Each structure stands twice: as C-alpha cells, then as structure tokens.
N, C-alpha and C positions, 0 to 999 in steps of 0.2 A: 721550393718544392715542399708540399705538405705531406705529413705522414699518412700512410694508408690506415683507414679505420679498422681494417681486418684484424691485425694483431691485438688491438685493444678489445675488440669484440670477442675474440677467442679467449683472451685472458679473463675477460669478465664472465664468459660462460663457464670457464674452468673454475673460477672462484665460486660462482653460483652453485655449480655441481658439488664442489667440496663442502660448501656451507650446508647444502641439502643433505649430503651424506652424514655430516657431523650431527645435524639436527635429528636425522633418523636414528642415529646411534644413541642419542640421549633418551632417557626414559621420559614418557609423556608427563607433563606437569599435572600435579594432583588437582582435580576439579575443586572449585571453591566450596561446593556443597558438602564434600567429604569431610572437610575440616570445620564445618560451620557449627555454631550453636544457635538454634532458632528460637525466637520468642514469638509465641502466638498471641495475637491481640485483636480485639474487636474495636474498630474505630469509635463506635458510639459509647464504649464503656471505659475509654482510657482517660480522656481529659476534654472538658467542655470549654472552649476558648471564648465563645460568645454568650455564654450563660443562658442558653435556651433549654437546658436540661438534657442535651444529647451531645456526646463527644463528637469531635470533628477532626479533619486533617490538620487544621491550623493548631489545634490542641495537641495532636500527636507530634507535630513538628516541634512544639515547645518542650516536649518531654524526651527528645532524642538524647539530650545530655544524660538523662537517667539510664537509658538503655545502653548507651556507650559505656557508662561507668559500671553497669552491671557486668559487662563483658560479652554480651551476645554479639553475633556477627551478621545475623539475618533476621528480618521481621516478616512474619507471615500474617497477612491481613485477611480477616474473614470478609465475606461478601459486603461490598459497599455500593453496589449498583442500585439504581431505582428499583423499587420492589414494594408490593403490598405489605411486606414484613409478616406474612402469616407463618413463615418458617425461618424467621430471623435472617432474612436476606437471601436464603438459598432458593427462593422463589423469585427469579429475576424477571423483570418486565422490560429491561433495556440493557443490553450488554455494553453499550458504548457511552455511558454517562455515569455520573456520581449521584447518589441519593442526595437530594437537596438538604437534608438534615445534617449531612456530613461535610458539606462544603461544595466547592466548584472544581472543575477540571484544573483551573489555575492553581487551586490549593493543593491538588494531588501532585501536579508537576513540581511545585515548590517543595513538597515533602520528599519526593523521590530524589530531587537534586541535592537536598540537604543530607539525606540519608547516605547517598553515594559519596558526598564530600567527606563524610565521617567513616567511610569504609564499610557501611552497612548495606547488605543486599536486601531487596524487596521481593517478596513472594506474594502473589495474589491468587484468588480462586478463579478457575474457569469451570463453571458448572455446565458440563457438556451433555449430560444425560437428559435434562429436562429444563423447562422454563416455567414461569408463572402462567396461569391461565389468562393473565392480563397482558402478556406480551403481545405485541402487534402481530407476530407470526401466528400465534394461536387464534387471535381474533380473526385474522384473515383466513386461516384454515377452516375454522368452524363455519364461516360464511360461504366458503367456496364449494363448488360442485364436487361430488364424490369422484375420486380418482384423478382430480386435477392436480397440477403441480403444487398449488398452494395448499390444498387439503393434504397432500402427501408429505408435508413437513412433519406430521405427527402420525402416530399409530392408531388407526381406526378399525372398527369392526362392527358388523351388524349383530354380533352375538357376544356375550361375555363368557363363552365356553371355550375360547381359544387359550393356549398356553397354560393349561390347567396344572402342569407340573411345576409351575413357577411359584415360589413361596411369597407370602405377604411379609414385608419387612416390618412395618409399623403395626404390629398386631394389636396394640392398644387403641389404635385410631381408625384402622381400615380393615374391612372384611374381605375386600377383593382388590385386584389390581386393575379392574375395569370400572369406569364410571360413565353413566349415561349423560350425553349432552343434548338438551332439548332443542338447541338451535341447529346443530348439525344432524340431529335425528340418528345418532350413532353412538357407540361406545368408544371412549378413548382410553388408552393404556397409560398407567402410571405406576412406577415401582415404589413411590413414596406417597405423599399425600395426594388426595384427589384434586387439589388445586394446582398440581405440578405435572402437567402432561409430558410424557416422554417424547423426545425427538425421534424421527424415523431415519436411521442411518442407512436404510436400504435406498433412500433417495439421495443421489450424489450431491444435490444442491444443499443438503443440510451440512455435509462435511465442508463444502466450499464456503458456506456462511460462517461456520465455526473457525475455519482457518483464517478467515478475514478478521474475525474478532480477536483471535490470538495475535495476529500481526499488529492490530491496532494497539494492544496493550504493551507488546514488546517495543513498539516504536515509542511508546511513552516512557520507556526506561525500565520496565519491570524485568527482574532477573529470573524469575521462576514462576511457574503456574502449577497449582495443585489441581489435578484432574479429578473432580468430584464424582463419586459413584461410577467409576470407570468399568466395573465388570458387567454392567447392565445395559450396554449400549444397543445390543441386538437381541431380538426375540425369535425363538423358533419353537414350533410345536414338537412335543416329545422330548424336550430338554428342560433343564432348570432355567434356561435363558440367562445363564451366568457363565462368564469366561469362555464364550464361544469363539471358534476360529475366526469368524467374521469380525468379532470385536477386536481381536489382535491385529487384523489387517488394517482396521481403521486407525488403531494406535500407531502402527508402523508408518502410516501415511502422515499422521500428525508429526511424528518424530522426524521423518525425512524432510518435511517442510521446514521444521525448526533448524535442522542441521544445515540446510541449504542457505538459510538467511540469517540465523541467529546462533552461531556456534557456541557462544559462552553462556547460553541460557539453560534452564533446567525444567524438566517435567517431573512432577511428584504424583504417583498413582495412589488414589484412595481406594484400596481393594481390601475389604474386610473379609479375608479368606484364610484358609490354611496355608502354611509356607509353600507347599508344593503347588498350590494353585496360584499363589502370587508370583512365584518365580518366573512364569512365562511373560509377565508384564515387563520384565527387563529384556526379554527376547535374547538375542545374541548381542546385546548392547545397542539394539536398534529400535527399542520401544522406550520405556520410561527410564530416566536416570535414577530415580528414587522410588521407593514404595514403603508404606507403613508396615511395620511388623506387629500386626494386631494381636496374634496369639501370645506374644511374649508378655504383654502388659498384664493381663489377668493372672498369669502364672507367677509374676513377681509378687502380687498380692497373696496368691495362694501359698507360695513358699514362706512368706512371712507369717501367715495364719497357722500353717502346719509346722512351722519351725523345721523345715526340711528343704534342702536345696534341690531335690529331685524335679519338681515342676519346671525349674529354670534350666537345669542341665538337660533335661529330657527334651524340651521344645527346641533348645539350641542345637541339639544333636540332629533333630529333624529338619533343621533349617539348611537349605541347599546353598552352595557357593554361588556367588554372583559374578557376572561378566566384569572385566576390568572397567573402571570408571563408574561403576554403579554402587549404590549405598542404600542401606536400610534407614528408615526414619523411625525413631523410637521415642516413646513418651510414657508418662505416668498418668496424666489427665489432659483433657482438652475440653472443647466447648460443648461436646455431646455427653450423653451418659457414658459411664464406664462400661463399654460394651462387653457382654459375656456370650456373644454368638460363637466365638471360636473356642468353646470349652464343651465338655460333655454335659449331659443333663444333670448327672450327679455332682459334677464340679460346680455347675451353676447354682444348684440348690445350696451347696456348701458355702459358696461365696456370698450368696444372698443372706443366708442366716448369719454369717459372721460379720459382714460389713454393712448390711442393710436390714437390721432387725425391724426397723420402722418401715412398714410397707409403703409409706409415702415416698420413701427414697428410691423405690424401684420404678423403672420406666422401660417399657418394651422388654428387651432382653438385657437390661443393664441396670446401673446404679447411678443416680444423678446427685453425686456428691463431689465436692472438691477434695484435694489431696489431704489437707489438714484435718477436716472432719472425718474422713475415711480412717485416718490413723489416730483418731481420738486426741488430736492436738499434741501428740507425743513427739517432742523435739527429736529424741533419739531415733524413732521410727522414720520421721521425715528425712533426717540426714541419711539414714541407712538406705532408704529407697532412692534418694537422689544420687547416692554413691553408686548404686547399681545402674541407674539410668546413664550416668556419665562414664561408666566403665564397660558397658556392653558394646558389642559391635554395632555401629550405626551412628547417625547424627541425632543428638538429643534435642527434644523440643520442650520448652518451658511454657506452661500456660500462664498468661498474665495473672499476677497476684499470688501465684503459688510460691514465689520467691520470698514473700513476706508471711506466708501462712494464712491467707485470706480464708474466710468461712463461706457458707452458702445459706440459702433459704429454700428449704424443700416445700414451703407453703406457696411459693410462686408456681405458676403453671408451666407445663412442659419442661424444658431444660433451662428456663430463665433463672432458676435458683443458682446456677453456676456462672451467670453472665452479668452479675451486678456491677455497679461502678467501682473502678479502681480506688483504693483507699490511700490517698496521699497524705492526709493529716487528720488531726483531731477536730478540725474546725467544721463549719457548716457543710453538710453534704459530703463529708469525708475529704474535703478539698478538691473534689471532682468538679464542682460547679457552684456558682454563687446564686443560682436561681432559687425560687421557692421550692421546698422539698416536694410538693405535690406535682411539680412540673417535670421531675426527673423521669427518664425513660423507664427506670426501675428503681425501687428504693434501695439505698445502701444497707449493708449489714449493720444492725444496731444491737445485737444481743451482747451480754456481758463478756462472753469468752472471745468472740471473733469480731465484735463491733469495731467500727473505725476509730473509736476513742482508745481502744486497747491495741489494735493491730493497724499500723499505718507506716508509710515510708518515712515520714519525718522522724518519728520516734526511733525507728530501727537504724536510720542513718547515724543517729547520735550514739548508739550503743555498739561498741566493738564486738560484743558477744551476741548480737542479734542474728536471727536467721538470714536476713538480707546480707549482712556482711560476711557471714559464713558462706553463702551461695556465691558471692563475688570471688572468694578465695578458691572455692571448688572449681568454678569456671576457669579461673586463671591457671590453675594447675593442669586441668585438661588441655587447655590451649597450648601450654608450654611443652606438652609431650605428645608428639605425633602418633605414638603407639596406640593411644586411645581411639583415634579416629581412623587410622590406616592399618594398624597392626593386626596380625593374626591372633586368634585366641586359642589357648590351650587350657582345658579344665584340669584341675588336680582333684583327686578323689580321696581325701583323707577319710579315716574311719568314722569320724564324727560328722554325721550328715546334717547337723544343725549349722555347719560352717560351709559356706560357698567360697571356693578359692579358684582363681584362674590367673593366667599370665597373658599379658598383651605384649607383643613384640613387633617392632618395626626397625630393622637395621640394628643399630647399637642401643636403641631406646627400648628397654625391657622393664615392664611394670608388673609387679605382683599385687593382685587385688584379693583381699580376704574380708569376708563379711560374716558376722554372727547373726543368724536369723532368729535366734532365741532371745527371750527376755532376760535370761540368766547368763552369767558369765560362762564361757566355754573354752576348754583347752583344745588345741589341735596340733597334730604333728604332720608336717608337710614334707613330701619327698621333693627336695630341691637339688638333688644330686646333679641334675642336668645343668645347674647354675652354680656349681661348686666354686668356692673362692670369691663369690660376689658379696658385696656389702649392701644390705638393705638400708635405704635411707627413706624414712617416712616423709611423704611429700607435703603434707599439710603443716607439720611442725618441724620438719628438717632434722628430726632425731635420727642418730646413727645406731643401728642394731648390730649384733654380732654377725660375723660373716657366715655364709652357708658352707656346707660341706657334703660329705657322702652320707652322713647320718641324718635321720629325720630332724627337721627344724621345728622346734617347739615354740608355740605362741599361745598366750592366753588373751582372749578378747572380752571386753565388758559386754553386758547385755545390749543387744542391738548395736554393737560397735563395729567399726570397720577400719582397715588399714589399706593405704596405697603405698607400696614400697618401690622405689627405683632401685633396681639391682645393678650395682656398679662393680667393675673389676678392680678391687683394691686390697683384698685381704686374703689371709690363709684360712684353711678350714678349721672349725672348732674341734675340740677333743673331748667334750663333756656330755655328749648325747649318747644314749643307749640305743642299740638297734631295736627296731619295731617291725613286726611282720606287716607286709603289704595288705591293705584292706581289700575286701571283695568289691568289685566294680558295681556301679548302679546298672540296672537293666537298661539296655539300649532299646529304643522304640523303633520298630521297622514299619514303615508306611506301606501297607499292602492293600491298595484299593480293589484289586482283583483276586485277593487271597493268595494261594500258592503261585499263581501265574505271575504275580508281581515280583516274586523272588528270583525269577529267571526272565530273560537270559542273563548270562554272566556279567554283561556290562551294566545291568541295572544297579542303581545305587543301593537298594536294600540287600542285594546279593553281595556287593563289596563289603558292606558293613558286617553281614553275617559271617562271611569267610574271614574277614580281616580282624574282627574284634570278638564276635560272639562265640564262634566255634572254638578257636584256640583256648580262650579262657575257660570255657565249659569243659572241654575234653581233658584239659590238663589236670582238672580236679577230680576226675572220675577214677575210681579204684580199678576199673577194668582197663585203663589206659596203660599200655605196655611200656611206654617211653617215660615213665616217671623220673623226674629229675633232669631229663635231657632238654626240656623245653621244646615248644612247637615252633618251627620256622614257618610252616605253611600248612593250611588246611583247606581242602576243596570238598565241595558238596555236589553229588550227582544224584538227581531224582530217579527213582526206580518205578514207583507206582503210587497213586493215591488210593486211599482206602477209607471206608466208613469207620468212625470211632465214636459211636453213640451220637450225641448232639454236636461233637467236635468235628473238625476237618483234619484228616490224617494224611501224612506223606511218608512213604518208606524210601529211605535214602541211603546212599553209601557215602561214607566219609573217609577220605584219604589224608593222612597226616604225614608231614615230613619233619623228622626230628632234627634239631640243630647238631646232634652228635652222630646221627646215623643216616647214611645216604639212601637206605632202602625205605620206601613208604610203607606205612602200616594202614590196613584197611579195616573199617568197622561198619557194621550194619546198624543204622540208627533210625528207629521209628519216631516221627515227630507228629505233633498235632497242635492245632490252634484252637484255643478255647475262647470264643467271643462272649463278652459279658452282656447279659440281658437283665434289665431291671436292677434289683438290689443284689443279684448273685455276684460274688467277687471271687477273690483268690485266698480267702481266709483259711480254707481247708487244705491248701496246697503246700507242699514242702518247698523251701527255697531251692533244694537240690534238683527239683524237677524243672525249674524255670530256666530257659535259655535267654529269652528276650521278651519285651513287651511288643505288642502289635497294635496297629490302628488302621481301621477302614473308615475314612471320613471321620465322623464324631464317635464312632463305635470302638471302644477299646477292647483289647484282648491280651492273651498270653500265649507265647509259643513255648510248648512244653515237650519234654521227653515223654513219648506216648506210653512208655512202660508204667508211668504213674497214672495213666488214664484208665478208669474202670471200663469205659466203653471199648477201648482198644483190647484190653485183656479179654473181655467177653467175646469180641469178634475173633480174636486169635484162637481161643478155645473152641469156638463154634467151627472155625475153619479146620482145625485139627480133627474134630469128630467127623 
C-alpha cells in the first residue's frame, strides 16, 4: 500500500507558508545601486584596441582590471549607438545597434559578460525624449501624410507659436524650440538641438516602441538605464512643458514594465530641476529608482569659494526624503558643462566669476571645465571635494580621468574639451592609441601642467602618494562602511561656519565627517554629547583620537583638510574641555512656491519645519518671551489675516508655545512678512534678530522676517490707527 500524497502536500504547503512568513519578516535586501560607486566613461575616449583613433568595447574590456582595482562597482556608458555624432551620440539614429567605430554587438556582449564576472554592473543611456533627424522613425515621419500614424511619432505644428511658455535650454545655439522642415512643410518640436526632434508621447505607439528598446538592452544584460532629459517628454500650452502629470504617467508605465520583467534592474532619472521638482520622479517608489541631485553640485563649489558651509547645509535641508529603495545620484563633474541652471542669477554670476574668469570656459548656463582645472590643480581642494562627494547621501559618480586629475582643453568646440582621450601613460597618444596623432577622435591634453606626460595612470600607479592611489583608499573606506551609502545624515552646527560637520549613521556604523572649507587652518568645537563615550578612529590613517563626552569636542583642521571618524563604543568621557555656549543655527530655507499658502495646511513640509525648528529657536531668544529658561516643548502657528507691508507680503499670526516646565500654553501675536529679493537688493540692512528663516519661490530667494522690523508694516499700522 502506498502512502497518500496528501500529508506530504500539506506539510509542503505549511513549510512554504512558514518560509514566506519568515521572508516577509526579514528586511528587504539593499538594492545594488544604493551601495554602488559609479564610474562614468565614454567608450570612444577610454582605450583604442584596434588603433583607428577611436576607443571601442574591446579596449574597454581590456581595461576592466583598472576599474576593478580602482574599486568602482558600476560602469555608466555614454551613448554608443549609431549616430551622426552631432551631439556626441545623444542624437541616436538606431536604438538597436552599436556605432561601428566602437565595435560590434558581439564586442558589447563580451564586455557585459566580463564586467559581470568581475562583479561590475553596467548602466547605459536610454535617450527617450528625442532622436536624431537621421533616425528612420523621423525620416518616415517627415515623408508621411499629416496626422498619419507615422507622422505622429514626433511633435509637429503649422505654426511656431505653440508652447511659448517653454524655455530654450541651449540658449547659445538655439533661438526657438521649433524648426521648419521643408520636406514635411511643417515645424517640428525640439527641446535641445534642431537636429534632435522630440518624440510624441501622446501617441501610444511611441511608448510601445521605447519599451521594446528597453527590453532589447535588458535582454543583453544591461543592469540600469539612464533616462535622459526625462522632464520634457510631454508638451502642453500654458505650461513650461516640464514635469507635467502626463510625463509622470509615462514614467510609471516604464517602471511597471521593468518591475514585471526585470526586477533587479534600475532606472536613473536625468532631471535637472530643484529638489522638490525631482522628488516626484521617484513617485511612491513606482517611478525611477535613482535621480541626480543637480542643485547640490554647484553649491559644493559655492561653499568652497565662499568658505562657508551654508550653501551645502541649506540645499540639503531643502532636499525631501525618498521612498524606500530609492537613492540620489551625486557627482562633482560629468561629460556636460558644470550646469548652473539650479542656482539664482546672482549665484550664477558669482560662480562664473570665480571658476570661469575666462569667458571661453562658459557654455550655455554652465562651465565646461574638468574637476582639476576648476580647482586650480590644488590637491587639497581635489581631495576635499571628493571627501564631500563620498560622504553626502547618495551614490557617487566619478567621471573618467578625474581620479588622476586630468585637465581639459577649452579651445575645443562645445563640450569636447572635457571628453579627450584617457591618459594611460607618457607614450604616444597618452597610451590611448598607437595610431597617428592626427587620426585621433580628439587630441589628448599636452600642456605642461595637465599633459599626458605629466598626468597619467602609469606614473600614478607607481607613486603611493599619487591622487590615483589616494582615490583607491577613499573608495575602499566608503565601501567598508554602509553608513555612507545607507545611513541617515545629521548636520552639526558649530559656531565656525567655515567647517562643515555631519554624522552618517546606519545601525552600529556611525561616521563623523568634518571638512574645512577654508584655505587656512580652522578650529572647531562640536557638540558630540549624543555620542558620549565613543572613541573617534580616523578612517584613512586609523589614528585613535580621545573619546567624546558631554563637553564640546575640540578639533583643529588644516586648510582644506577633512576627517572621517568612526565613532566606536570603547572609552570614557574626557575631562579637559571647557563648556562652550551653543552657536546660533543657520537660517532654514522654506520652499514657498505659492507664498503664504505654501506654509499651510499643517501637513505641508514647510509648516513642519517652521513649527518644529524655526519658531522654537526664534521665540526662545526674544526678550518678550515669558518662559525664559524653561525651554519650548512645542510651538504652533495659526494664521489670522494677510496684510500689505509695503513691497513685502505680510501675515498676522498667533503663536502658542508650550513650555517644558509649564502645562499652560502662552499665546503671542506675531506679525510676519516675506521680503523677496529683486536685482541686487539683499539683506545687508537687516538685523539678524529680525530674521526667522530664508525662503525660496523657484529661483527667487527671500527672507521671512518679524514684520515689526519692516518699515512698510510700521507705516501701514500707523495709517490703520489714524
């Protein structure tokens, strides 16, 4: 008699249910892109294996040893598709092939296999906003009848007066977003160059075709796709044609297709926008996995130039939290100009004057320089900015050649000056190719300071003190401590604003990061009482520092120096520090796109910041505050009425404070006003005691003030009394 299969089936089902419950109880594994260190490279610029003057996939494969030794975990490839190369490959003429100068599809597959064997992920470009005018889709569209399915693959119009509220991006090259096509006898839409017509996502066939392209490359083994120019997919009259709801619906459909078929892959959004405008591209975890933090990058340079941490702390306070499993992508330089779109006009003029005194270094709204020339080849500055890159929240991206301090050539056209051949050695053509120099796709750097005879991989590999070997150590330290990639960040606010200090924490892994933004040595006292008893161990040199305690922790940093300390639980508190008063906090920036309306309702993020941080610290320092010395446990703001205050915007409000020592709330009447800055007018004439917070409406900065210090409010009040 045979056993019944029923008990076995029941037992198997029970075991399966138990395994499923156990799996659900475990935290989700960290996605690979969260812990990644990404290396950005152009295939044509890295290594030429067949000596035709252009880099190729076979050459890139030969240099995987170098990338693995450097310590990076992912390779981002710039466009390698067939293209007229009028925009360095971003003008794609065929989505499903390899440009013949870079090799064959067999070469690409061999490269991906070898990269995966070494544990390296591969990220490629999916340029979904536009194609080249040489793409067969556009050739077919311009020859098709108006309103036909083929013509509808692109955006056409009989007039160039549609979408007039949409800005021109490449202001140095284009005067309009419309161009006349003599074959189609109509205007076609382009957000970039006039040889790059935009696809029409109002036509469902376009998205279907793009999803097919995405499937093609994922089937080839690609691990991630960078979605180029993603905010511009849809156009609508009466809008800026950026970040529209229809665009987000398209992105969600792309993500849903990916999740259904390729769960371990990644989408990276290229959205050069303010943080609050980029945040929707993560959706509720159902759009992109990653997005660039464009506004952070120029503010790192601004903080260095001004020797003041405020630009960095300010933009990070404006950065919203992300859904689980999502991550920012951060960088110092890339293949484009150092974009200054996400700064105010005054900030842009300042950065241009500081970092691009030579007008030839300026392009569109940015600076076309590499990292080392931007920092005047100052090794201390280069190390400092890399330390900031690797300690900020997000996945760091290294642009090829920056790890050795490569230079640029601003005399080359467009952005080619930062896309020159990789400098492998002091030999012919920088070791990039054995061809005749005149056959190279671009000439290598040859000047005395940055030329390949002075700056190259071979020489730096031999020198333990080289920038290359220092970068290897920095990358190794970051990868050894998950707090850098996954941990929450807490800023410390010492009195010396030339020093940036923050703590990264992930479980038991706690890292204190301190950076001196000044060229001169700086002292700093840090409040580390929350970490009392911990021993700071400097991570690059493994030196042990005195333990922390309740007293301020004193450190001196050399000019443009930095420290990364692992805070470990090993020692008692010190006894030799003197008490130091707490420094005043930096002004918090409230993002108020609709003015006072953005401060309410209560659930709004600016409202939470205002009640949780701004009001308690401001009121506690007022002489009229009756709860002096008791501390404020809670402060609430109730709007009463808006009122004119000269050129400012005024709000009469009631503030209720709850003292830590008194259960009865205290109520105060507080007039507020927002002074929006115009032109060169600033806050030089205002007293710090009047200021509650900074404010920002788009690119327009302002200050939120106690209206009693506003001449306009005082005049209006006197007039009302009369």
